[in-house]
N, C-alpha and C positions, 0 to 999 in steps of 0.2 A: 266567198264561201268557194272552196275548188269543189271541180266535179264528185271527186269520191268520199267528202265527205256531205253532199246533197243525196245520192245514193244511200235506197234504205237499206239496213242488216241484211233483211231475206233479200234474200233474191226470187221466191216464191211463197206464197201463202194461200191455202186453200182454205175455203170457209162455206159449211154445210153441199159439199158438194154433193148430187143426188142422180140417180137415172136408171128408172126400172124398165125391163124389156118383157112384152104381151106374152102371158103363156096362150099358144092358142093348141082347138083339139077338134077332132070330126074328121070329116068329110070337106065340107067348110070353111074348116081351119080358121073358126071364129073364137076371138079372144074370153080365155074363160079366166082372164087372173092376170098378175103383174108377177114377177118375183121381182126384189127389193137388190139387184147389184150393187149399188152404193148409195147411204140411206145418211146423210147429212155429214159424209166426214171432213174432217178439219186437220190440217196440217200445215206447219211452217220449216222453210229449210234456208239455215242460214248460207250468203254468201262466203265459199268457197269449204265449206261445209258437204261431208255425206250425210243425208237421211238413208236409214233403212226403216224399208216397209216389209214386213213381215206376217206370216197368215199362212193357213194351209190353203189346199189348191183351191182353187171357185169362192173365195171369198171377197172378191171383187179388186184386186191389188190391179192386173192390167186393164181391167175395165178403166180405175180412177185413172190410170197413164194415160191412157187412151183421150179420156177426158179432158187431162191439163193440156195434153200437145194439139186438142180441138180439132181430133178422130171421129170426135165422138160426140153428139152435141147433145149438153146435159139437159137435166130435167128443175135443173135448179141451183143455187149457189151460187158462189163466187169464185176466181180466178184470176192473184194477181199474178205479176212478173216485173219484179224489175220493178213497185209502185205502181204499174199501172196495171189497171184492173180490164182484162181481156177479154172477161166471164163471154159477152156480146157482138165480139167485134165478126165482123163477116169476113169469108177469104180474101178475097180481097185487101184486107189491111193485115190479115197475120199471115201471107205469103215475104214479107221482108220481116217479119219476127221468126219467121221459121227457122231463119240460118242460127238463130241464137239459142235455141233449143231443139235437142238433138235428142235421138234415140240408140240403145244400143240395142238390137233384138236376143231372145233367147237362141233362134236356130240361124247358125253363123253357118249354111250353107242355104238353106229358104231366102234368107234374107238377101244372097247378093246374088245377079242375074248371071246366069251361067254363059250368058253368048256375051258377056261382056269382058274384055283383059283389066287385069287389078287398075292397067293404065288409065282406061276408059273407067270406071268405078268413079277412080277417084276425079278425073278431071269432071264429071260432070258434077262435084260439088264448086270444084273448083270456078267453073267457070258462072255460077250463082253470086261470086264474089269478086267480080270482075277480072279475072286472071283469064286471059285469054291465049294469050303470045303463047306460042309454042316454046318455045324456050324459057321463058317464064315457069309455063305451066310444068315443064319437066322438073326445073329445080323447084320448085316447090313440092310436086310428087313424091320426089326424090328424101326430099326432104321428114315428110309425112311418114312415109314408109321407115325413118330412120327411126321418128321419133314410138311407134312398137314394136322395135326389132325386129324388122324385116329387111331384108336384102334391095340394091332398088334393081337388079335382076327383073323382082318380080312384076315387073311392069308390063311384061309382053305376054304372060301367065295368067290363068284361067283358074277361074274359083277352084274346081275340079281338081286339080293338079297340087295343091294346097291341102294340109293337117288340118281338125278340127277344130286347133287352137291357133294354126295359122290364118283358117280364114274370119275368125272372131278378132284378130289382130288388122286383119283389113277391113271389118267392120268398124271396128273403134275408130283406124286412119277417118275413113269416109266420112263420119261425124265428125272428126277433127276439121275436115278438110273447109269447111264453111267458116270453122270459127267458135264455136258453142260460146255460151256461160254456163248452158244449164245443160246435164247430159242425163238423160231419164235410162237405166241398165236395167231391163227388163230380164230378171232372172241370166244374164248375159253367160255365168259359169255350168249352169247346170245340165248341160248335155256335153259337157266335158269330162273326160277323166281327171279323177283327181287329180295327180301330178300338172296337168296341164290348168288347172282349174287357180292352184296357186302362184302359177306363173301369171296369169290374165289378171287375178287380184293385184298381184305386186304391182303391173303392169299398169293400173288402173291411181292405185296409189300415188307412186312415180308422175303420173302424168297431174294428177290432182294440185300435187307440189310445185312441179314446172311451168304449170300452166293457170293454174287458180282455177281449176272447174270444179263446180257443187256438181254434188249428183245427189237422183233421189235413187236409189239401190234396191229394186224388189226381188224380195228371195224370199226362200222357205227355209233356207242353211243360216241356221243360227250360230254356228263357229265361222264362216264369212261374215256374218252380222258385226260379232263379237271383234273380226281385227281391222275391218274397213272403216265400219261407220260412228260417228262421232254422236249421234242421239236414234233413237228405234222408234219407230208407230206400231203396235201390236193392231192388226185388223181380225175382225171377222165379222161375219153377215153383214158387209158394207160399211161399215163402222169402226172407226177408231176407238179400241177399247183403253188403250194404256198408252205412253209417253215417257219417255224421260232420255236423259243423259246414256248411253250407251252400257256404260261401267256401273251407272246408278241402278240400267235394268238387271243387271244380270246377278250383282251382290243383295238386290232386294224387288224381284219380281211381285205385283201385288193383285194383279186379278185372275185369277184360276185359271182363266186362256192361256197366260203369258207361262204360268206356273207348268200346264198340260204341255206346251211347245218348249221349254226347257229339258222338263222330263225325258222328254222322247231324244234329247240330245246324247249320243254317247260320250262319255267322261270316264277314262280310268285313271287318270292322274291325280284330282282335282276331287275329293271326298264332299259332296253335298249334303245340306242335311234334306233330312226326306222331306220330299215334296206331297203332295196332296195325289190320288189314284188319277193315274190321266184318264179322262174325258173320253166316256163309250163314241164309237164313229155312231155318226147321225144316224137314227129307220129314217123306211123313206119316208111315212107320216108325220119325221120332225124336218123335214130339210127346209122346207119354210122358215120365216120367222115367226116365233108367236108375236101375237098381235097383241099382245102387252106385255110388260114387265121385261127385263131384261133379257136380252137374245140368247143366253148362253143358259139360260138357269136348266133348259131340258137335259143338259148335259153334266152340268156345274156336280161334283162330287162335294162342294158347301152349299150346295142350294137350300134355301129355306120359303118359309110363307110367303114372305116379305118381297121375294127375291121376280114374285108371281107379277107383283102391282108396280116393281121399281123401275123409276122411268129415264136411269141412265145416265142420271146428271153426274159432270165430272167434277170429283172430289181430286182437288188437290193435298199432296203428299207433303211436299217438300217443294224448292224455291222451285225446281226445274221439272219436278217430276206429278202427273193427275193421272188419273185412274179413273173407270165406269165400275163400278163398286161401293157398297155401300158399308160393305164391313171395312175399309179403307181404314185408317188413322186420319184423322185430317189435320192438317198441318195448321199451327197458331201462329207461324209466320216469328217467331222469338217472342212475340209480343205477347204473352202469358193465354190469350184468351181463342177461342176456336174461330176458325176461319172460316165464313160462310162458303157454301158448297157451290160452284159456278153451274152457271147454267150454259 
């Protein structure tokens, strides 16, 4: 069997990942409770594909990304990368694997060392993969800059001499310097002007086609998701509430929270069927997830009494579309009978 045939089709799988942070109050900073930042999140990313992770600010997207990178310890669940369960790997074992999982940060300036030139920034990554000879490092640096659309003359310049879009290109080049298979993009265009956002998105798409990269793309901009992502996972209060192929999700959103996100996207060209009214903002007393039932029900415009006790099981609506809402139609798989709800 060839090496390619033996490799799993999914480069990343997350199963039931959890993370809570203590809430401390008073002069002695005693723990009075916990915030469930990530609460049983599960997702899968195909090799060479882009999975969009969307949701409002504070829903746990970036926390989930940092747990995948093992920058934050998890409280439970599993992380499988390229078929290996890395959930309990110590730092010594993770260190060589970090070459294969890289991140592009939201802030293209704060993520770069202002005291290092572009050449020095890229040389750090090259040294970790064994490129130490000066001439070879210079050639590889020039190649990386060319990949992201920058001139070779940039090697002597410092981050403050570049625009925001150029700095993000440097951040992408740094991530590519170690030859990753998976790149986590944590809102990489949200700090950029709209015209520059399009350039960076097109660059990421081109790099994926040329290098076979897989992306976990974290954003709250659904226009970007519709253009770049193959599949979309919608996150609310630390849990994935809907997951489907991008085209299917935009054409047939099922969870009321997904409707709310889509209703907030400006679109003057394509008439859209009337959607449920947008959910009101969280009141201070509602910021903690409900102890029972659907965690969206305090804000849901379609909420009913049953929602207060619903345990948010997955309902499969199509072969590749699932949602945590009991109101969704249950897919029968073409066999004529109802398919049991998944746990």
